N, C-alpha and C positions, 0 to 999 in steps of 0.2 A: 393021310396026314392031316391034321386040323390046323388051319392058319392060325398063328399067333397072334397076339395083341399086338405086338410091334408091326407085324406084316399086314394086319389089318388097318392100321394107322398109317402106314405107307401106302397102301393102296388107296385109301380115302383121300390123302394128301394128293396123290398123282390124279385122281378124278377131278379134285378141287382145281387143281392147276390146269388139266385139259377144258374143264368147263369155263375157266377166265379167259383162256384163249379163243375159245369159241365166242363168247359173249364179247370180246373185243373185237373180233372180226366181224361180227354181225352189226355192230355200230357203226361201219364204215359206209353207209349209203351217202350218195351224194346227190344234191339237189338238181333238178334241171337247169336251173339257172347256173350253178356250178359247171355243168357240162358244157352247157352252151358257150360260156365264157372260155372255156378251156379249148372249144374246138374253134373258135374266133381267133385264139392266139396262135394257132397253127400257121405256118408260113410267113410269119414274122420274124424279123432278126432274133428276136428273144426266144422263139420256139420252133425247132426244126425248119429252117428258112426255105429250104427246099420242098416242102410238104405239097405233094400233087394229090387232091381229093380223091380222083377217079381211081387212083392206083395204089397209095400206100394203104398197106394192110394195119391192123390193130397191132399186131407185133412189132412192125415198123414203128408205130408210134410210143408204142411202150418202152422199146428200146433207145429211141431218140429223143422223145419228148418227156414222158412220163417218169422214167428212170433219172435222167439229167436233171430234172426239176426238182425230185425229191432228194437228190443226193446229200446235200448239206445237212438235212435232218436225219438221213438215213431211215426213212420212215415210208408208210404207204402214201399214195398221194392225196387219198381221203384225211389223212391225220393233218395235211398242210393246211387244210380248209379251215375257215372259220367255224366256230361250233354251230352257227346257224345254217351253215352249209353242208353240214354232215350228222349223220345220226341213224337210228334204226330206220331201214328203208321200208316204203309201202310196196315196193316190187323189187324181185331179183331179175336180173336179165342173164339168159343162158346164150351164149354166143362162142364162135370159135375165132381164134387169133389168126386165122388166114382170110378172115373177111375184110373187105375194104371198111377203113374206119370210118369213112363218111357215111356208110349204109349201116354200119352198127349205130351210129349217132341217130341217124334217119329213122331207123325202127323204132328205137326208144321215145323219139319226140312224135313220131306217128301214133305209137300207143298211147302218148298223153292225150294227143289230139282225136283219139278213138278212129284213126284211119287203120284199117286192116291191110293196107298196100303201103310201102313207103317210097314208091318211085318218084313221086312229085315232091316229097319231103326232100328226098337226095338231091334232086335237081336244085331247089331252092337253097341248099345249104352251098352250093356251088355258085348259084347265079344272084341270088339277093337274100343273105340271111336274115336280113333286117325283116322282111316280110315275115319270115318263119317267126322270129322274136316276138312281133306284134301279135302273132296268132297264139302264141303260148302265154304271153301276159293276158290277152283277152281270155283264154280258157280258165284261169285262175289257178293254174297247176304248177307254176315255175317253183314252188318250194316242194313239190312232189318229190320224195327221194328214191332213186333207184341203186340198187347194189350191182355194181359191175366189178369183177375179179380184177380187171386190168388196174383199177383204181383203189380197190379195197385191200388187195394183198400187198404186204410189204415186200416189194422185189427186191430189196436190199438184203433180206434175211432167206432170199432165196436164189433167183437165177440170175442176178444182174452181173456177177463177174463171169459166168460162163455161159456156153452155149451147148444145150442138151444134143442139138442136133444142128447142122449147119444152117447158118441162117445169114440172108443176104437183103440188103436194101432193095426193095422190089422196084425203085426206080434208076438208083445208080449202079446196082450189082455189086456193090462194095459191102463186104462183112458187116454186120452190126457191131457198134462199140462194144467194147465191155466196160464195166465200172469199176472203180478203184477206191469205193468207200471204205472198205475193210470192216464192214459189219460182220460178224460170224455168220455162217449160214446155217439153216435148219431144214433138212430133208427127212424123206419118210423114215430112216433109220437113226436119225440123230437123238443121243439122248439128252435127257431122262426119258425113258420107255414106260408106258403103262403095264400093267401085268400081260397084256395080250400081245405085246411088242410095237405099240404104236407111238409115233414121236410125239412128244408133249409140245415142244417149241415150234413144231412145224406148222404153217398156216394152211399148207396145201393139201392136208389130208383131212381136213375137217368141215367139208362142204355139207356133207350130210347131216351132221350135227348142228350146222348152223342154220340149214334150211329147216330142219327139226324145230328149232328154238324159235325161228322167226315165225313159222306157222302157228305154233302154240300161244305165242304172246299177241298174235293179233290175226285174227278170224279170216279178216279180208285181205292178208297177204297173198300175193299171188306172182306167177312167173310169167315174163315177158320171152319168147323164144324168138330170137332175131335171126332169121334164117339167111344165109349168103345167098347170092345168084347161082351159084354152083351146087347148092345143098349140101356143102362140106360137113355143115354142121352135124349131120346125122352119121357121119362116119368118124366123128370124135369121141373118144371113151368117157370122158368127164360130162360132155353135153348130154349123151345118151344117159348116163347115171343119174344126172339131175331131172331130166325129164321123168325118168321111172320113180324117182323120189318123190317129186312133186305131186305126181298122180297117185302113189301110194298114200300120201296125206291129204288127198281130195283137195288139193289146192286149186284155185283158179288157174288156168293156163292158156294164154293168148299167143298164137301163131302171128308174127309180123313177117311177110313176104314181101320181096321187091314188086312182083307183078304176078298175075294170073298165068301169063305166058311163061315165066320160070317154073310154074307148078306143072304146066302141060308138059314141058321139056323132061322134068326130073321125077316125076309121080312114079313111073316104073321101076326107078332104081330104088323107091321105099319099099317095095314089095318082096325085096330081098334082103332086107336088113338082119345083120347077124353080129351080136356083139362081140364075137370072138375076132371078127375083122375089124373092130375099132381100133383107132389109133390115139396116141398121145405124145406129145413131147418128150415126156420122161417115160421109158419102159415100166419102171416100178408103179407108174399111176395105172396102166393097164393090170398089171398083176394084181394090184389091190382090188380094182375094182371087179375083177373076174373071180377073186376069192371069195367075195361077198355073194356070189350067184351059184347055189346049188346045183340048178338044172338050167343050164344055158338053152335048151331047146324050148322049154317052157317059157324061159324070158323073152327070147325072140318072137314067139308067137305072141306074148302078150305086148311085146313092144310095137310089133307091126299093127295089131289091133288097134293099140293106142294112137299110133300116128295116122294110120289110113282112115279109120273108122270114127276116130275121137276128134283130134286136132284138126285135121284137114277138112273133115266134115264141116265142123264149126266153122273154120275159116271162110269156107266155100259160102256158108250161109249167110255169115256176117258181110262177106265181099259182095254178093248178090243184093242183099239189102241196100248197101252203099250205092251199087249200080243203078238201082231203081231210084235212088233220091239224088241222082248225079247232078241236076240242075241246081237244087238246092245247095248242094256240097259246093259247087262252083261259086253260088253268089257268096256263101260264107268264106271262102278262100279270098274271093274277089275284094272283100271288105277289107282284108289286109293288105291289098295290093296297092291301094292309094293313086290307082289311074296309071301305074306304070307298065301294065301289060305282061309283067313277069309271070305271073300266075296262070295265064292263059297260055303261054309259052310252054311252061313246065307241064301244065295239064295235057297238052297235044303231045308231048314227049311220051 
């Protein structure tokens, strides 16, 4: 049966609406300066007063800082920022919400400072954030924009009023609060739908399209892979999907690990990566990702090769070069220390 003119117009309209949502999502990168300002606000009376840097996860911060602060506008956190603080990103960050939020930020700042490991940056975020801020200003990269889903996705149009899985504050053990903003939610099956059954208003099913858009508009657009200390990122379905898509598009991919010791501890686990074993907060996300993979065995083989022979080999090479220049690096960091000694203490950790 041939499609009618009306059905073609409807299909074309759906695609336009889909593309508009993708483009809107893609424009929500935030500057390093905005990210640092947000981080510095945590633990104050205005923003998650009980924030504990070494413990609280990204999920904790989303539920108890990002969602409450964006409730009034019922928008993404990025949309709350001034136009100069947001826009199309230079890089996207792949990370998992179970990671310590301090470490997520440390991985991003370490990337901006071209540090392969973020252990010292994480220590500075706790002990003397002003030293790190001076180093970032000196680098000239404070206005560089990173796309981070926690800030870019409008949580009020998705998860804010529900818990797909039981979630508790990592420090207090209390259930995460729910939001009563009242904004209608859009999930994978929320209409209107495209011809192949995908939700047009949902923002959480468009990451692949968004990556393709950003890679096409900026040939230098790259991916930062912020690996948590437990390497849990490699067991999350969306993270693995983003790794595979960025590799397929021949994007630059940059691992940021806490330390070489973490790699030694977990490298063996990476040899058994299987996409069928990946998890996500929402079961429908796993189903959607697996549906796109016609041959899981071939995908797993390619995934292990990408991680072990590509990303990790590149990281080890970069880290080794940094180790050879350790004295120079220490002097560079010491310049931002202003004689306080905090850099030397963090370096030794």
